[in-house]
PDBQT receptor file of N, H, CA, C and O in Angstrom, charges set to zero:
ATOM      1  N   MET A   1       0.847  -1.192   0.000  1.00  0.00    +0.000 N 
ATOM      2  CA  MET A   1       0.000   0.000   0.000  1.00  0.00    +0.000 C 
ATOM      3  C   MET A   1       0.888   1.250   0.000  1.00  0.00    +0.000 C 
ATOM      4  O   MET A   1       1.851   1.323   0.763  1.00  0.00    +0.000 OA
ATOM      5  N   PRO A   2       0.566   2.239  -0.858  1.00  0.00    +0.000 N 
ATOM      6  CA  PRO A   2       1.426   3.425  -0.910  1.00  0.00    +0.000 C 
ATOM      7  C   PRO A   2       1.306   4.278   0.347  1.00  0.00    +0.000 C 
ATOM      8  O   PRO A   2       0.335   4.202   1.099  1.00  0.00    +0.000 OA
ATOM      9  N   LYS A   3       2.336   5.090   0.536  1.00  0.00    +0.000 N 
ATOM     10  H   LYS A   3       3.125   5.152  -0.075  1.00  0.00    +0.000 HD
ATOM     11  CA  LYS A   3       2.313   6.010   1.681  1.00  0.00    +0.000 C 
ATOM     12  C   LYS A   3       1.229   7.058   1.484  1.00  0.00    +0.000 C 
ATOM     13  O   LYS A   3       0.910   7.435   0.356  1.00  0.00    +0.000 OA
ATOM     14  N   MET A   4       0.671   7.522   2.589  1.00  0.00    +0.000 N 
ATOM     15  H   MET A   4       0.930   7.217   3.505  1.00  0.00    +0.000 HD
ATOM     16  CA  MET A   4      -0.301   8.618   2.516  1.00  0.00    +0.000 C 
ATOM     17  C   MET A   4       0.457   9.923   2.438  1.00  0.00    +0.000 C 
ATOM     18  O   MET A   4       1.586  10.011   2.921  1.00  0.00    +0.000 OA
ATOM     19  N   LYS A   5      -0.139  10.935   1.842  1.00  0.00    +0.000 N 
ATOM     20  H   LYS A   5      -1.056  10.864   1.450  1.00  0.00    +0.000 HD
ATOM     21  CA  LYS A   5       0.492  12.252   1.788  1.00  0.00    +0.000 C 
ATOM     22  C   LYS A   5      -0.038  13.120   2.908  1.00  0.00    +0.000 C 
ATOM     23  O   LYS A   5      -1.244  13.183   3.147  1.00  0.00    +0.000 OA
ATOM     24  N   SER A   6       0.887  13.796   3.600  1.00  0.00    +0.000 N 
ATOM     25  H   SER A   6       1.866  13.744   3.406  1.00  0.00    +0.000 HD
ATOM     26  CA  SER A   6       0.495  14.768   4.613  1.00  0.00    +0.000 C 
ATOM     27  C   SER A   6       0.076  16.051   3.915  1.00  0.00    +0.000 C 
ATOM     28  O   SER A   6       0.601  16.378   2.851  1.00  0.00    +0.000 OA
ATOM     29  N   ASN A   7      -0.857  16.775   4.499  1.00  0.00    +0.000 N 
ATOM     30  H   ASN A   7      -1.284  16.509   5.364  1.00  0.00    +0.000 HD
ATOM     31  CA  ASN A   7      -1.276  18.064   3.969  1.00  0.00    +0.000 C 
ATOM     32  C   ASN A   7      -0.208  19.093   4.343  1.00  0.00    +0.000 C 
ATOM     33  O   ASN A   7       0.072  19.289   5.526  1.00  0.00    +0.000 OA
ATOM     34  N   SER A   8       0.390  19.752   3.345  1.00  0.00    +0.000 N 
ATOM     35  H   SER A   8       0.162  19.592   2.384  1.00  0.00    +0.000 HD
ATOM     36  CA  SER A   8       1.520  20.654   3.583  1.00  0.00    +0.000 C 
ATOM     37  C   SER A   8       1.155  21.829   4.481  1.00  0.00    +0.000 C 
ATOM     38  O   SER A   8       1.948  22.240   5.329  1.00  0.00    +0.000 OA
ATOM     39  N   GLY A   9      -0.049  22.370   4.292  1.00  0.00    +0.000 N 
ATOM     40  H   GLY A   9      -0.693  22.037   3.604  1.00  0.00    +0.000 HD
ATOM     41  CA  GLY A   9      -0.486  23.491   5.128  1.00  0.00    +0.000 C 
ATOM     42  C   GLY A   9      -0.669  23.073   6.571  1.00  0.00    +0.000 C 
ATOM     43  O   GLY A   9      -0.325  23.815   7.491  1.00  0.00    +0.000 OA
ATOM     44  N   ALA A  10      -1.211  21.881   6.769  1.00  0.00    +0.000 N 
ATOM     45  H   ALA A  10      -1.491  21.278   6.021  1.00  0.00    +0.000 HD
ATOM     46  CA  ALA A  10      -1.443  21.369   8.125  1.00  0.00    +0.000 C 
ATOM     47  C   ALA A  10      -0.127  21.048   8.825  1.00  0.00    +0.000 C 
ATOM     48  O   ALA A  10       0.002  21.253  10.032  1.00  0.00    +0.000 OA
ATOM     49  N   LYS A  11       0.848  20.545   8.074  1.00  0.00    +0.000 N 
ATOM     50  H   LYS A  11       0.744  20.378   7.094  1.00  0.00    +0.000 HD
ATOM     51  CA  LYS A  11       2.162  20.230   8.644  1.00  0.00    +0.000 C 
ATOM     52  C   LYS A  11       2.774  21.446   9.317  1.00  0.00    +0.000 C 
ATOM     53  O   LYS A  11       3.391  21.346  10.377  1.00  0.00    +0.000 OA
ATOM     54  N   LYS A  12       2.590  22.611   8.671  1.00  0.00    +0.000 N 
ATOM     55  H   LYS A  12       2.089  22.692   7.809  1.00  0.00    +0.000 HD
ATOM     56  CA  LYS A  12       3.179  23.845   9.186  1.00  0.00    +0.000 C 
ATOM     57  C   LYS A  12       2.399  24.416  10.359  1.00  0.00    +0.000 C 
ATOM     58  O   LYS A  12       2.960  25.159  11.165  1.00  0.00    +0.000 OA
ATOM     59  N   ARG A  13       1.122  24.088  10.471  1.00  0.00    +0.000 N 
ATOM     60  H   ARG A  13       0.666  23.486   9.816  1.00  0.00    +0.000 HD
ATOM     61  CA  ARG A  13       0.259  24.717  11.479  1.00  0.00    +0.000 C 
ATOM     62  C   ARG A  13       0.063  23.919  12.756  1.00  0.00    +0.000 C 
ATOM     63  O   ARG A  13      -0.226  24.492  13.807  1.00  0.00    +0.000 OA
ATOM     64  N   PHE A  14       0.215  22.600  12.678  1.00  0.00    +0.000 N 
ATOM     65  H   PHE A  14       0.450  22.134  11.825  1.00  0.00    +0.000 HD
ATOM     66  CA  PHE A  14      -0.101  21.754  13.837  1.00  0.00    +0.000 C 
ATOM     67  C   PHE A  14       1.076  20.889  14.243  1.00  0.00    +0.000 C 
ATOM     68  O   PHE A  14       1.876  20.471  13.406  1.00  0.00    +0.000 OA
ATOM     69  N   LYS A  15       1.172  20.621  15.558  1.00  0.00    +0.000 N 
ATOM     70  H   LYS A  15       0.522  20.960  16.238  1.00  0.00    +0.000 HD
ATOM     71  CA  LYS A  15       2.172  19.703  16.095  1.00  0.00    +0.000 C 
ATOM     72  C   LYS A  15       1.468  18.743  17.038  1.00  0.00    +0.000 C 
ATOM     73  O   LYS A  15       0.488  19.112  17.686  1.00  0.00    +0.000 OA
ATOM     74  N   LYS A  16       1.959  17.518  17.119  1.00  0.00    +0.000 N 
ATOM     75  H   LYS A  16       2.755  17.218  16.593  1.00  0.00    +0.000 HD
ATOM     76  CA  LYS A  16       1.406  16.564  18.067  1.00  0.00    +0.000 C 
ATOM     77  C   LYS A  16       2.131  16.683  19.394  1.00  0.00    +0.000 C 
ATOM     78  O   LYS A  16       3.350  16.851  19.425  1.00  0.00    +0.000 OA
ATOM     79  N   THR A  17       1.386  16.596  20.499  1.00  0.00    +0.000 N 
ATOM     80  H   THR A  17       0.396  16.460  20.474  1.00  0.00    +0.000 HD
ATOM     81  CA  THR A  17       1.996  16.609  21.824  1.00  0.00    +0.000 C 
ATOM     82  C   THR A  17       2.382  15.177  22.192  1.00  0.00    +0.000 C 
ATOM     83  O   THR A  17       2.069  14.238  21.460  1.00  0.00    +0.000 OA
ATOM     84  N   GLY A  18       3.049  15.016  23.306  1.00  0.00    +0.000 N 
ATOM     85  H   GLY A  18       3.303  15.778  23.901  1.00  0.00    +0.000 HD
ATOM     86  CA  GLY A  18       3.464  13.692  23.763  1.00  0.00    +0.000 C 
ATOM     87  C   GLY A  18       2.305  12.762  24.011  1.00  0.00    +0.000 C 
ATOM     88  O   GLY A  18       2.408  11.557  23.786  1.00  0.00    +0.000 OA
ATOM     89  N   SER A  19       1.186  13.323  24.481  1.00  0.00    +0.000 N 
ATOM     90  H   SER A  19       1.102  14.303  24.664  1.00  0.00    +0.000 HD
ATOM     91  CA  SER A  19       0.010  12.495  24.775  1.00  0.00    +0.000 C 
ATOM     92  C   SER A  19      -0.868  12.263  23.546  1.00  0.00    +0.000 C 
ATOM     93  O   SER A  19      -1.898  11.596  23.637  1.00  0.00    +0.000 OA
ATOM     94  N   GLY A  20      -0.461  12.815  22.390  1.00  0.00    +0.000 N 
ATOM     95  H   GLY A  20       0.376  13.358  22.317  1.00  0.00    +0.000 HD
ATOM     96  CA  GLY A  20      -1.193  12.572  21.151  1.00  0.00    +0.000 C 
ATOM     97  C   GLY A  20      -2.218  13.626  20.794  1.00  0.00    +0.000 C 
ATOM     98  O   GLY A  20      -2.909  13.502  19.783  1.00  0.00    +0.000 OA
ATOM     99  N   LYS A  21      -2.327  14.673  21.618  1.00  0.00    +0.000 N 
ATOM    100  H   LYS A  21      -1.765  14.773  22.439  1.00  0.00    +0.000 HD
ATOM    101  CA  LYS A  21      -3.245  15.755  21.280  1.00  0.00    +0.000 C 
ATOM    102  C   LYS A  21      -2.587  16.654  20.237  1.00  0.00    +0.000 C 
ATOM    103  O   LYS A  21      -1.389  16.534  19.980  1.00  0.00    +0.000 OA
ATOM    104  N   ILE A  22      -3.363  17.551  19.639  1.00  0.00    +0.000 N 
ATOM    105  H   ILE A  22      -4.336  17.649  19.848  1.00  0.00    +0.000 HD
ATOM    106  CA  ILE A  22      -2.857  18.429  18.586  1.00  0.00    +0.000 C 
ATOM    107  C   ILE A  22      -2.748  19.850  19.113  1.00  0.00    +0.000 C 
ATOM    108  O   ILE A  22      -3.705  20.406  19.651  1.00  0.00    +0.000 OA
ATOM    109  N   LYS A  23      -1.556  20.432  18.947  1.00  0.00    +0.000 N 
ATOM    110  H   LYS A  23      -0.778  19.981  18.510  1.00  0.00    +0.000 HD
ATOM    111  CA  LYS A  23      -1.291  21.796  19.403  1.00  0.00    +0.000 C 
ATOM    112  C   LYS A  23      -1.431  22.744  18.230  1.00  0.00    +0.000 C 
ATOM    113  O   LYS A  23      -1.075  22.398  17.104  1.00  0.00    +0.000 OA
ATOM    114  N   ARG A  24      -1.950  23.946  18.486  1.00  0.00    +0.000 N 
ATOM    115  H   ARG A  24      -2.239  24.227  19.401  1.00  0.00    +0.000 HD
ATOM    116  CA  ARG A  24      -2.107  24.946  17.427  1.00  0.00    +0.000 C 
ATOM    117  C   ARG A  24      -1.812  26.333  17.967  1.00  0.00    +0.000 C 
ATOM    118  O   ARG A  24      -1.813  26.554  19.178  1.00  0.00    +0.000 OA
ATOM    119  N   LYS A  25      -1.558  27.270  17.053  1.00  0.00    +0.000 N 
ATOM    120  H   LYS A  25      -1.557  27.090  16.069  1.00  0.00    +0.000 HD
ATOM    121  CA  LYS A  25      -1.386  28.667  17.418  1.00  0.00    +0.000 C 
ATOM    122  C   LYS A  25      -2.751  29.355  17.351  1.00  0.00    +0.000 C 
ATOM    123  O   LYS A  25      -3.661  28.869  16.679  1.00  0.00    +0.000 OA
ATOM    124  N   LYS A  26      -2.890  30.479  18.045  1.00  0.00    +0.000 N 
ATOM    125  H   LYS A  26      -2.150  30.873  18.591  1.00  0.00    +0.000 HD
ATOM    126  CA  LYS A  26      -4.151  31.217  18.005  1.00  0.00    +0.000 C 
ATOM    127  C   LYS A  26      -4.195  32.147  16.793  1.00  0.00    +0.000 C 
ATOM    128  O   LYS A  26      -3.161  32.594  16.297  1.00  0.00    +0.000 OA
ATOM    129  N   ALA A  27      -5.393  32.424  16.336  1.00  0.00    +0.000 N 
ATOM    130  H   ALA A  27      -6.233  32.061  16.739  1.00  0.00    +0.000 HD
ATOM    131  CA  ALA A  27      -5.594  33.288  15.167  1.00  0.00    +0.000 C 
ATOM    132  C   ALA A  27      -5.669  34.763  15.594  1.00  0.00    +0.000 C 
ATOM    133  O   ALA A  27      -5.653  35.071  16.786  1.00  0.00    +0.000 OA
ATOM    134  N   PHE A  28      -5.751  35.654  14.624  1.00  0.00    +0.000 N 
ATOM    135  H   PHE A  28      -5.765  35.404  13.656  1.00  0.00    +0.000 HD
ATOM    136  CA  PHE A  28      -5.950  37.105  14.820  1.00  0.00    +0.000 C 
ATOM    137  C   PHE A  28      -4.735  37.812  15.408  1.00  0.00    +0.000 C 
ATOM    138  O   PHE A  28      -4.897  38.775  16.158  1.00  0.00    +0.000 OA
ATOM    139  N   LYS A  29      -3.507  37.357  15.085  1.00  0.00    +0.000 N 
ATOM    140  H   LYS A  29      -3.375  36.575  14.476  1.00  0.00    +0.000 HD
ATOM    141  CA  LYS A  29      -2.305  37.996  15.616  1.00  0.00    +0.000 C 
ATOM    142  C   LYS A  29      -1.402  38.490  14.492  1.00  0.00    +0.000 C 
ATOM    143  O   LYS A  29      -0.235  38.796  14.734  1.00  0.00    +0.000 OA
ATOM    144  N   SER A  30      -1.924  38.574  13.257  1.00  0.00    +0.000 N 
ATOM    145  H   SER A  30      -2.872  38.326  13.060  1.00  0.00    +0.000 HD
ATOM    146  CA  SER A  30      -1.036  38.895  12.144  1.00  0.00    +0.000 C 
ATOM    147  C   SER A  30      -1.046  40.374  11.737  1.00  0.00    +0.000 C 
ATOM    148  O   SER A  30      -0.002  40.898  11.348  1.00  0.00    +0.000 OA
ATOM    149  N   HIS A  31      -2.172  41.049  11.813  1.00  0.00    +0.000 N 
ATOM    150  H   HIS A  31      -3.020  40.623  12.128  1.00  0.00    +0.000 HD
ATOM    151  CA  HIS A  31      -2.224  42.461  11.415  1.00  0.00    +0.000 C 
ATOM    152  C   HIS A  31      -3.399  43.146  12.118  1.00  0.00    +0.000 C 
ATOM    153  O   HIS A  31      -4.181  42.509  12.824  1.00  0.00    +0.000 OA
ATOM    154  N   ILE A  32      -3.499  44.459  11.905  1.00  0.00    +0.000 N 
ATOM    155  H   ILE A  32      -2.864  44.976  11.331  1.00  0.00    +0.000 HD
ATOM    156  CA  ILE A  32      -4.486  45.315  12.599  1.00  0.00    +0.000 C 
ATOM    157  C   ILE A  32      -4.348  45.125  14.111  1.00  0.00    +0.000 C 
ATOM    158  O   ILE A  32      -5.317  44.822  14.808  1.00  0.00    +0.000 OA
ATOM    159  N   LEU A  33      -3.118  45.311  14.596  1.00  0.00    +0.000 N 
ATOM    160  H   LEU A  33      -2.331  45.557  14.030  1.00  0.00    +0.000 HD
ATOM    161  CA  LEU A  33      -2.836  45.058  16.011  1.00  0.00    +0.000 C 
ATOM    162  C   LEU A  33      -2.992  46.304  16.883  1.00  0.00    +0.000 C 
ATOM    163  O   LEU A  33      -3.007  46.204  18.110  1.00  0.00    +0.000 OA
ATOM    164  N   THR A  34      -3.107  47.475  16.256  1.00  0.00    +0.000 N 
ATOM    165  H   THR A  34      -3.094  47.556  15.259  1.00  0.00    +0.000 HD
ATOM    166  CA  THR A  34      -3.145  48.708  17.046  1.00  0.00    +0.000 C 
ATOM    167  C   THR A  34      -4.416  48.818  17.877  1.00  0.00    +0.000 C 
ATOM    168  O   THR A  34      -4.392  49.354  18.985  1.00  0.00    +0.000 OA
ATOM    169  N   LYS A  35      -5.524  48.315  17.346  1.00  0.00    +0.000 N 
ATOM    170  H   LYS A  35      -5.543  47.879  16.446  1.00  0.00    +0.000 HD
ATOM    171  CA  LYS A  35      -6.788  48.429  18.090  1.00  0.00    +0.000 C 
ATOM    172  C   LYS A  35      -6.970  47.329  19.133  1.00  0.00    +0.000 C 
ATOM    173  O   LYS A  35      -7.897  47.389  19.940  1.00  0.00    +0.000 OA
ATOM    174  N   LYS A  36      -6.085  46.320  19.121  1.00  0.00    +0.000 N 
ATOM    175  H   LYS A  36      -5.331  46.272  18.466  1.00  0.00    +0.000 HD
ATOM    176  CA  LYS A  36      -6.185  45.234  20.098  1.00  0.00    +0.000 C 
ATOM    177  C   LYS A  36      -5.378  45.587  21.336  1.00  0.00    +0.000 C 
ATOM    178  O   LYS A  36      -4.287  46.150  21.240  1.00  0.00    +0.000 OA
ATOM    179  N   SER A  37      -5.921  45.255  22.493  1.00  0.00    +0.000 N 
ATOM    180  H   SER A  37      -6.807  44.798  22.571  1.00  0.00    +0.000 HD
ATOM    181  CA  SER A  37      -5.245  45.595  23.745  1.00  0.00    +0.000 C 
ATOM    182  C   SER A  37      -4.003  44.731  23.936  1.00  0.00    +0.000 C 
ATOM    183  O   SER A  37      -3.881  43.657  23.348  1.00  0.00    +0.000 OA
ATOM    184  N   SER A  38      -3.085  45.219  24.767  1.00  0.00    +0.000 N 
ATOM    185  H   SER A  38      -3.185  46.092  25.245  1.00  0.00    +0.000 HD
ATOM    186  CA  SER A  38      -1.854  44.483  25.043  1.00  0.00    +0.000 C 
ATOM    187  C   SER A  38      -2.164  43.130  25.662  1.00  0.00    +0.000 C 
ATOM    188  O   SER A  38      -1.521  42.129  25.346  1.00  0.00    +0.000 OA
ATOM    189  N   LYS A  39      -3.149  43.107  26.543  1.00  0.00    +0.000 N 
ATOM    190  H   LYS A  39      -3.671  43.920  26.801  1.00  0.00    +0.000 HD
ATOM    191  CA  LYS A  39      -3.542  41.855  27.200  1.00  0.00    +0.000 C 
ATOM    192  C   LYS A  39      -4.025  40.832  26.179  1.00  0.00    +0.000 C 
ATOM    193  O   LYS A  39      -3.680  39.652  26.240  1.00  0.00    +0.000 OA
ATOM    194  N   ARG A  40      -4.830  41.314  25.243  1.00  0.00    +0.000 N 
ATOM    195  H   ARG A  40      -5.111  42.273  25.193  1.00  0.00    +0.000 HD
ATOM    196  CA  ARG A  40      -5.370  40.426  24.206  1.00  0.00    +0.000 C 
ATOM    197  C   ARG A  40      -4.257  39.874  23.319  1.00  0.00    +0.000 C 
ATOM    198  O   ARG A  40      -4.243  38.686  22.999  1.00  0.00    +0.000 OA
ATOM    199  N   LYS A  41      -3.314  40.753  22.919  1.00  0.00    +0.000 N 
ATOM    200  H   LYS A  41      -3.325  41.718  23.179  1.00  0.00    +0.000 HD
ATOM    201  CA  LYS A  41      -2.205  40.326  22.070  1.00  0.00    +0.000 C 
ATOM    202  C   LYS A  41      -1.283  39.356  22.810  1.00  0.00    +0.000 C 
ATOM    203  O   LYS A  41      -0.773  38.404  22.220  1.00  0.00    +0.000 OA
ATOM    204  N   ARG A  42      -1.078  39.598  24.076  1.00  0.00    +0.000 N 
ATOM    205  H   ARG A  42      -1.493  40.371  24.556  1.00  0.00    +0.000 HD
ATOM    206  CA  ARG A  42      -0.241  38.726  24.917  1.00  0.00    +0.000 C 
ATOM    207  C   ARG A  42      -0.850  37.322  25.004  1.00  0.00    +0.000 C 
ATOM    208  O   ARG A  42      -0.137  36.323  24.918  1.00  0.00    +0.000 OA
ATOM    209  N   ASN A  43      -2.179  37.256  25.175  1.00  0.00    +0.000 N 
ATOM    210  H   ASN A  43      -2.759  38.068  25.245  1.00  0.00    +0.000 HD
ATOM    211  CA  ASN A  43      -2.864  35.966  25.252  1.00  0.00    +0.000 C 
ATOM    212  C   ASN A  43      -2.866  35.236  23.910  1.00  0.00    +0.000 C 
ATOM    213  O   ASN A  43      -2.918  34.007  23.870  1.00  0.00    +0.000 OA
ATOM    214  N   LEU A  44      -2.811  35.994  22.809  1.00  0.00    +0.000 N 
ATOM    215  H   LEU A  44      -2.769  36.993  22.841  1.00  0.00    +0.000 HD
ATOM    216  CA  LEU A  44      -2.786  35.366  21.486  1.00  0.00    +0.000 C 
ATOM    217  C   LEU A  44      -1.442  34.717  21.177  1.00  0.00    +0.000 C 
ATOM    218  O   LEU A  44      -1.349  33.891  20.269  1.00  0.00    +0.000 OA
ATOM    219  N   ARG A  45      -0.394  35.082  21.927  1.00  0.00    +0.000 N 
ATOM    220  H   ARG A  45      -0.470  35.752  22.665  1.00  0.00    +0.000 HD
ATOM    221  CA  ARG A  45       0.924  34.482  21.722  1.00  0.00    +0.000 C 
ATOM    222  C   ARG A  45       0.969  33.017  22.129  1.00  0.00    +0.000 C 
ATOM    223  O   ARG A  45       1.724  32.230  21.558  1.00  0.00    +0.000 OA
ATOM    224  N   GLN A  46       0.169  32.661  23.102  1.00  0.00    +0.000 N 
ATOM    225  H   GLN A  46      -0.444  33.301  23.566  1.00  0.00    +0.000 HD
ATOM    226  CA  GLN A  46       0.228  31.305  23.652  1.00  0.00    +0.000 C 
ATOM    227  C   GLN A  46      -0.403  30.306  22.699  1.00  0.00    +0.000 C 
ATOM    228  O   GLN A  46      -1.362  30.615  21.992  1.00  0.00    +0.000 OA
ATOM    229  N   SER A  47       0.150  29.112  22.693  1.00  0.00    +0.000 N 
ATOM    230  H   SER A  47       0.929  28.861  23.266  1.00  0.00    +0.000 HD
ATOM    231  CA  SER A  47      -0.454  28.055  21.875  1.00  0.00    +0.000 C 
ATOM    232  C   SER A  47      -1.559  27.389  22.685  1.00  0.00    +0.000 C 
ATOM    233  O   SER A  47      -1.621  27.514  23.908  1.00  0.00    +0.000 OA
ATOM    234  N   THR A  48      -2.419  26.687  21.980  1.00  0.00    +0.000 N 
ATOM    235  H   THR A  48      -2.368  26.586  20.986  1.00  0.00    +0.000 HD
ATOM    236  CA  THR A  48      -3.543  26.014  22.626  1.00  0.00    +0.000 C 
ATOM    237  C   THR A  48      -3.781  24.686  21.919  1.00  0.00    +0.000 C 
ATOM    238  O   THR A  48      -3.109  24.376  20.936  1.00  0.00    +0.000 OA
ATOM    239  N   LEU A  49      -4.717  23.914  22.405  1.00  0.00    +0.000 N 
ATOM    240  H   LEU A  49      -5.263  24.166  23.203  1.00  0.00    +0.000 HD
ATOM    241  CA  LEU A  49      -5.005  22.618  21.804  1.00  0.00    +0.000 C 
ATOM    242  C   LEU A  49      -6.183  22.716  20.841  1.00  0.00    +0.000 C 
ATOM    243  O   LEU A  49      -7.089  23.529  21.026  1.00  0.00    +0.000 OA
ATOM    244  N   VAL A  50      -6.152  21.879  19.818  1.00  0.00    +0.000 N 
ATOM    245  H   VAL A  50      -5.416  21.219  19.669  1.00  0.00    +0.000 HD
ATOM    246  CA  VAL A  50      -7.274  21.776  18.885  1.00  0.00    +0.000 C 
ATOM    247  C   VAL A  50      -8.432  21.133  19.637  1.00  0.00    +0.000 C 
ATOM    248  O   VAL A  50      -8.227  20.196  20.409  1.00  0.00    +0.000 OA
ATOM    249  N   ASP A  51      -9.638  21.626  19.419  1.00  0.00    +0.000 N 
ATOM    250  H   ASP A  51      -9.805  22.387  18.792  1.00  0.00    +0.000 HD
ATOM    251  CA  ASP A  51     -10.820  21.087  20.071  1.00  0.00    +0.000 C 
ATOM    252  C   ASP A  51     -11.025  19.629  19.678  1.00  0.00    +0.000 C 
ATOM    253  O   ASP A  51     -10.713  19.230  18.556  1.00  0.00    +0.000 OA
ATOM    254  N   LYS A  52     -11.554  18.835  20.614  1.00  0.00    +0.000 N 
ATOM    255  H   LYS A  52     -11.807  19.160  21.525  1.00  0.00    +0.000 HD
ATOM    256  CA  LYS A  52     -11.668  17.395  20.348  1.00  0.00    +0.000 C 
ATOM    257  C   LYS A  52     -12.617  17.072  19.193  1.00  0.00    +0.000 C 
ATOM    258  O   LYS A  52     -12.514  16.000  18.596  1.00  0.00    +0.000 OA
ATOM    259  N   THR A  53     -13.542  17.987  18.870  1.00  0.00    +0.000 N 
ATOM    260  H   THR A  53     -13.625  18.857  19.355  1.00  0.00    +0.000 HD
ATOM    261  CA  THR A  53     -14.440  17.757  17.731  1.00  0.00    +0.000 C 
ATOM    262  C   THR A  53     -13.692  17.854  16.397  1.00  0.00    +0.000 C 
ATOM    263  O   THR A  53     -14.114  17.260  15.405  1.00  0.00    +0.000 OA
ATOM    264  N   ASP A  54     -12.580  18.605  16.373  1.00  0.00    +0.000 N 
ATOM    265  H   ASP A  54     -12.237  19.087  17.179  1.00  0.00    +0.000 HD
ATOM    266  CA  ASP A  54     -11.793  18.777  15.145  1.00  0.00    +0.000 C 
ATOM    267  C   ASP A  54     -10.561  17.880  15.106  1.00  0.00    +0.000 C 
ATOM    268  O   ASP A  54      -9.907  17.762  14.069  1.00  0.00    +0.000 OA
ATOM    269  N   GLU A  55     -10.247  17.255  16.224  1.00  0.00    +0.000 N 
ATOM    270  H   GLU A  55     -10.778  17.351  17.066  1.00  0.00    +0.000 HD
ATOM    271  CA  GLU A  55      -8.992  16.507  16.345  1.00  0.00    +0.000 C 
ATOM    272  C   GLU A  55      -8.868  15.380  15.322  1.00  0.00    +0.000 C 
ATOM    273  O   GLU A  55      -7.799  15.195  14.739  1.00  0.00    +0.000 OA
ATOM    274  N   LYS A  56      -9.932  14.634  15.099  1.00  0.00    +0.000 N 
ATOM    275  H   LYS A  56     -10.800  14.785  15.573  1.00  0.00    +0.000 HD
ATOM    276  CA  LYS A  56      -9.898  13.505  14.174  1.00  0.00    +0.000 C 
ATOM    277  C   LYS A  56      -9.566  13.975  12.757  1.00  0.00    +0.000 C 
ATOM    278  O   LYS A  56      -8.766  13.347  12.063  1.00  0.00    +0.000 OA
ATOM    279  N   ALA A  57     -10.177  15.072  12.334  1.00  0.00    +0.000 N 
ATOM    280  H   ALA A  57     -10.827  15.582  12.897  1.00  0.00    +0.000 HD
ATOM    281  CA  ALA A  57      -9.946  15.603  10.984  1.00  0.00    +0.000 C 
ATOM    282  C   ALA A  57      -8.515  16.075  10.826  1.00  0.00    +0.000 C 
ATOM    283  O   ALA A  57      -7.899  15.847   9.785  1.00  0.00    +0.000 OA
ATOM    284  N   VAL A  58      -7.976  16.732  11.845  1.00  0.00    +0.000 N 
ATOM    285  H   VAL A  58      -8.476  16.917  12.691  1.00  0.00    +0.000 HD
ATOM    286  CA  VAL A  58      -6.596  17.252  11.770  1.00  0.00    +0.000 C 
ATOM    287  C   VAL A  58      -5.596  16.090  11.771  1.00  0.00    +0.000 C 
ATOM    288  O   VAL A  58      -4.608  16.119  11.038  1.00  0.00    +0.000 OA
ATOM    289  N   LYS A  59      -5.853  15.082  12.586  1.00  0.00    +0.000 N 
ATOM    290  H   LYS A  59      -6.656  15.059  13.181  1.00  0.00    +0.000 HD
ATOM    291  CA  LYS A  59      -4.956  13.912  12.627  1.00  0.00    +0.000 C 
ATOM    292  C   LYS A  59      -4.910  13.214  11.274  1.00  0.00    +0.000 C 
ATOM    293  O   LYS A  59      -3.875  12.664  10.897  1.00  0.00    +0.000 OA
ATOM    294  N   ARG A  60      -6.005  13.231  10.550  1.00  0.00    +0.000 N 
ATOM    295  H   ARG A  60      -6.846  13.678  10.856  1.00  0.00    +0.000 HD
ATOM    296  CA  ARG A  60      -6.043  12.632   9.228  1.00  0.00    +0.000 C 
ATOM    297  C   ARG A  60      -5.171  13.422   8.236  1.00  0.00    +0.000 C 
ATOM    298  O   ARG A  60      -4.625  12.850   7.292  1.00  0.00    +0.000 OA
ATOM    299  N   LEU A  61      -5.048  14.735   8.457  1.00  0.00    +0.000 N 
ATOM    300  H   LEU A  61      -5.492  15.199   9.223  1.00  0.00    +0.000 HD
ATOM    301  CA  LEU A  61      -4.238  15.573   7.570  1.00  0.00    +0.000 C 
ATOM    302  C   LEU A  61      -2.738  15.385   7.808  1.00  0.00    +0.000 C 
ATOM    303  O   LEU A  61      -1.934  15.570   6.895  1.00  0.00    +0.000 OA
ATOM    304  N   ILE A  62      -2.363  15.015   9.044  1.00  0.00    +0.000 N 
ATOM    305  H   ILE A  62      -3.017  14.864   9.786  1.00  0.00    +0.000 HD
ATOM    306  CA  ILE A  62      -0.937  14.843   9.364  1.00  0.00    +0.000 C 
ATOM    307  C   ILE A  62      -0.698  13.432   9.931  1.00  0.00    +0.000 C 
ATOM    308  O   ILE A  62      -0.433  13.277  11.123  1.00  0.00    +0.000 OA
ATOM    309  N   PRO A  63      -0.792  12.410   9.073  1.00  0.00    +0.000 N 
ATOM    310  CA  PRO A  63      -0.729  11.030   9.571  1.00  0.00    +0.000 C 
ATOM    311  C   PRO A  63       0.607  10.615  10.153  1.00  0.00    +0.000 C 
ATOM    312  O   PRO A  63       0.637   9.724  11.002  1.00  0.00    +0.000 OA
ATOM    313  N   TYR A  64       1.718  11.218   9.737  1.00  0.00    +0.000 N 
ATOM    314  H   TYR A  64       1.693  11.941   9.047  1.00  0.00    +0.000 HD
ATOM    315  CA  TYR A  64       3.037  10.745  10.161  1.00  0.00    +0.000 C 
ATOM    316  C   TYR A  64       3.713  11.617  11.197  1.00  0.00    +0.000 C 
ATOM    317  O   TYR A  64       4.819  11.292  11.628  1.00  0.00    +0.000 OA
ATOM    318  N   SER A  65       3.099  12.707  11.615  1.00  0.00    +0.000 N 
ATOM    319  H   SER A  65       2.200  12.971  11.265  1.00  0.00    +0.000 HD
ATOM    320  CA  SER A  65       3.776  13.580  12.583  1.00  0.00    +0.000 C 
ATOM    321  C   SER A  65       3.405  13.221  14.003  1.00  0.00    +0.000 C 
ATOM    322  O   SER A  65       3.884  13.854  14.945  1.00  0.00    +0.000 OA
TER     323      SER A  65
């Protein structure tokens, strides 16, 4: 059986944790930052986990990572 292909965009956006969950960065931190408060921008720096409802779909996109 041939190897599956990983989705290139997903490879760059998601990482697997040691326990098998999927880690992601938060959105809305790329531009139009002047109107956002410092607290909000600071919280957007932190990574978070993909919701369990989306986890199966994301794992399918990155089968080998």
